[in-house]
VMD Tcl script that draws the C-alpha trace (Angstrom):
set ca {
  {-2.40 17.63 45.21}
  {-1.85 14.33 46.82}
  {-0.76 12.53 43.53}
  {1.45 15.78 43.22}
  {2.78 14.37 45.88}
  {3.23 10.27 45.81}
  {4.63 11.91 42.10}
  {7.38 14.15 43.85}
  {8.06 11.15 46.52}
  {8.77 8.69 43.62}
  {11.12 11.16 41.96}
  {13.53 12.17 44.87}
  {13.25 8.16 46.15}
  {13.82 7.02 42.98}
  {16.80 9.30 42.19}
  {18.35 8.16 45.09}
  {17.98 4.29 44.76}
  {18.92 4.69 40.79}
  {22.24 6.88 41.40}
  {24.41 4.04 41.75}
  {22.80 2.02 39.17}
  {23.63 4.58 36.76}
  {27.10 5.75 38.20}
  {28.29 1.99 36.86}
  {28.59 2.53 33.44}
  {30.19 5.92 33.82}
  {28.36 8.23 31.56}
  {29.63 11.83 30.54}
  {28.81 14.22 33.17}
  {26.01 16.64 33.14}
  {26.19 20.47 34.82}
  {24.10 19.34 37.54}
  {26.57 16.07 38.55}
  {28.98 16.65 41.24}
  {32.09 14.63 41.91}
  {32.79 12.78 45.79}
  {35.85 12.69 47.12}
  {36.18 9.41 49.32}
  {39.49 7.42 50.10}
  {41.58 9.34 47.24}
  {39.29 8.25 44.62}
  {36.67 10.21 42.71}
  {33.44 9.21 42.01}
  {30.86 11.21 39.62}
  {27.60 11.26 41.09}
  {25.29 11.73 38.32}
  {21.69 13.96 39.80}
  {20.19 14.48 36.66}
  {20.89 11.41 35.18}
  {19.02 9.69 38.33}
  {16.15 12.62 38.22}
  {15.57 11.83 34.14}
  {15.71 7.91 35.22}
  {13.36 8.71 37.98}
  {10.58 11.16 35.87}
  {10.56 8.34 33.42}
  {9.71 5.86 36.47}
  {7.05 8.06 37.82}
  {5.16 8.68 34.48}
  {5.24 4.92 33.92}
  {3.66 4.63 37.47}
  {0.94 7.42 36.68}
  {0.00 5.85 33.44}
  {-0.25 2.34 34.62}
  {-2.41 4.04 37.53}
  {-4.91 4.80 35.27}
}
mol new
graphics top color blue
foreach p $ca { graphics top sphere $p radius 0.5 }
foreach p [lrange $ca 0 end-1] q [lrange $ca 1 end] { graphics top cylinder $p $q radius 0.2 }
display resetview
């Protein structure tokens, strides 16, 4: 149970950290993404791209722990 909690924490925190990094190349929007309007500019926030990249990091973390 503790390992699952750590992996979920890595997934969520990693997704939040990686969102601006993944926003830079302006990838095509996926269904879970949303648009943030700020100062008359539109920003696509890549939720699914960030979670996928963070999931990859969580898997990498679990493999290196073994």
